[in-house]
C-alpha positions in Angstrom: -29.7 1.6 -17.9 -26.0 2.2 -18.7 -25.2 5.5 -20.4 -21.9 4.2 -21.8 -21.6 5.1 -25.5 -24.2 7.8 -25.3 -23.8 11.5 -25.5 -26.3 14.4 -25.2 -27.2 16.4 -28.2 -29.4 19.5 -28.2 -31.8 19.3 -31.2 -33.0 22.6 -32.5 -36.8 22.8 -32.4 -38.9 24.4 -35.2 -38.1 25.0 -38.8 -35.4 27.3 -40.0 -34.9 28.6 -43.5 -31.2 28.9 -42.8 -28.8 26.0 -43.3 -26.0 24.8 -45.3 -26.3 23.3 -48.8 -25.2 19.9 -47.2 -28.2 20.2 -44.8 -30.6 20.8 -47.6 -29.2 18.1 -49.8 -29.4 15.7 -46.8 -33.1 16.4 -46.5 -33.6 15.9 -50.2 -31.7 12.6 -50.2 -33.6 11.4 -47.1 -36.9 12.2 -48.7 -36.0 10.4 -51.9 -34.7 7.3 -50.1 -37.7 7.1 -47.8 -40.7 8.2 -49.9 -39.8 7.3 -53.5 -40.1 3.8 -54.9 -36.5 3.2 -55.9 -34.3 0.1 -56.4 -32.7 -0.9 -53.1 -29.2 0.0 -54.5 -30.3 3.6 -55.0 -31.7 3.8 -51.5 -28.3 2.5 -50.1 -26.5 5.1 -52.2 -28.6 7.9 -51.0 -28.2 6.9 -47.3 -24.4 6.6 -47.9 -24.4 10.2 -49.2 -26.1 11.2 -45.9 -23.4 9.5 -43.8 -24.7 6.0 -43.0 -21.9 3.5 -43.0 -22.2 0.2 -45.0 -19.6 -2.5 -44.9 -20.6 -3.9 -48.3 -23.3 -1.7 -49.9 -23.9 -4.2 -52.7 -24.9 -6.9 -50.2 -27.6 -4.9 -48.3 -31.3 -4.8 -49.2 -33.3 -1.8 -48.0 -37.1 -2.2 -48.6 -39.5 0.6 -49.4 -40.1 3.2 -46.8 -37.1 2.3 -44.6 -36.3 5.3 -42.4 -32.7 5.6 -41.2 -32.0 8.5 -38.7 -31.8 11.8 -40.5 -30.4 13.8 -37.6 -27.5 11.4 -36.8 -27.0 9.2 -39.9 -23.2 8.9 -39.2 -24.1 6.9 -36.0 -25.6 4.0 -38.0 -23.4 1.3 -39.5 -24.7 -1.8 -41.4 -22.8 -5.0 -42.1 -23.1 -7.2 -45.2 -25.8 -9.7 -46.2 -28.3 -7.6 -44.3 -32.0 -7.6 -45.2 -34.0 -4.6 -43.9 -37.6 -5.0 -45.0 -40.4 -2.5 -45.7 -41.3 0.2 -43.1 -38.4 -0.3 -40.7 -37.2 2.7 -38.6 -33.7 2.9 -37.3 -32.9 5.8 -35.0 -29.6 6.6 -33.3 -31.3 9.1 -31.0 -34.2 9.1 -28.6 -35.8 11.4 -26.1 -34.8 10.6 -22.5 -37.0 12.3 -19.9 -34.2 12.3 -17.4 -32.4 15.0 -19.5 -33.5 18.6 -19.9 -36.0 19.7 -22.4 -35.2 19.0 -26.1 -32.1 17.1 -25.3 -31.7 13.7 -27.0 -29.7 10.7 -26.0 -27.5 9.8 -29.0 -25.4 6.7 -29.6 -24.2 4.3 -32.2 -26.4 1.7 -33.9 -24.5 -1.3 -35.3 -26.2 -3.9 -37.4 -23.8 -6.8 -38.0 -23.5 -9.3 -40.9 -26.3 -11.7 -41.9 -29.1 -9.8 -40.0 -32.8 -9.8 -41.1 -35.1 -7.1 -39.8 -38.9 -7.7 -40.3 -41.5 -5.3 -41.6 -42.2 -2.2 -39.5 -39.7 -3.0 -36.8 -38.1 -0.1 -34.9 -34.6 0.3 -33.5 -34.8 3.2 -31.1 -31.8 3.1 -29.0 -28.0 2.9 -29.3 -27.7 -0.9 -29.8 -25.8 -3.6 -31.6 -27.8 -6.3 -33.5 -25.5 -9.3 -33.5 -24.3 -11.4 -36.4 -27.1 -13.6 -37.8 -29.8 -12.2 -35.6 -33.5 -12.0 -36.7 -35.8 -9.2 -35.6 -39.5 -10.1 -36.0 -42.0 -7.8 -37.7 -43.4 -4.9 -35.6 -40.8 -5.4 -32.9 -39.2 -2.5 -31.0 -35.5 -3.1 -30.3 -34.3 -1.1 -27.3 -31.4 -3.3 -26.1 -28.5 -5.2 -27.7 -29.5 -8.4 -29.6 -27.1 -11.3 -29.2 -25.6 -13.0 -32.2 -28.0 -15.6 -33.8 -30.9 -14.6 -31.6 -34.5 -14.3 -32.8 -36.2 -11.4 -31.1 -39.9 -10.3 -31.1 -42.2 -8.0 -29.2 -42.3 -4.5 -27.8 -39.8 -4.2 -26.3 -38.1 -7.0 -28.2 -37.1 -10.1 -26.2 -35.3 -13.2 -27.3 -37.8 -15.8 -28.3 -35.4 -18.3 -30.0 -32.1 -18.9 -31.6 -31.5 -19.0 -35.3 -31.0 -22.5 -36.5 -33.2 -24.2 -33.9 -34.2 -27.1 -36.2 -32.9 -30.6 -36.8 -32.0 -29.7 -40.4 -28.8 -28.2 -41.5 -29.7 -27.7 -45.1 -32.9 -26.9 -47.0 -32.9 -30.4 -48.5 -32.8 -32.0 -45.0 -35.6 -29.6 -43.9 -37.8 -30.8 -46.9 -37.2 -34.4 -45.9 -38.2 -33.7 -42.3 -41.4 -31.9 -43.5 -42.3 -34.8 -45.8 -41.9 -37.3 -42.9 -39.1 -39.2 -44.5 -36.4 -38.0 -42.0 
């Protein structure tokens, strides 16, 4: 596995009462965005305050209980026309056993435009999910997803390409299903 784009980060273990106001507000915003039932636009706003980058915040849907990395939110960027459904976890860090104790591998997570991520999927590595890709429910993404690919499984593998039908429009698809096409 290539380590290009990664860096090591020592993550403090245990709880500490000390911390800046920004740290405490970040925890509060994260808990509100994750646990409370809020409109998607509020969740996007809370994650923006934490440091997650959105190309067009008004064109992103975050479902209930979406967890975006609390330790390294500035490493996550999300394009426009993105649908992230309920229970999805996106982490820009992960434990790598080849490193010393309590050292995480950290890198950027980029979700490009027109992406759909299904329920309870996980992104647990520094990856790019290409334009127009679909991540199936309960999938675990550990590698880059090519543009337009449909991925599924744990670890996620390409199982198809978006647009693999004979129809170009919804009307043509209806005709095909009715047997008149």
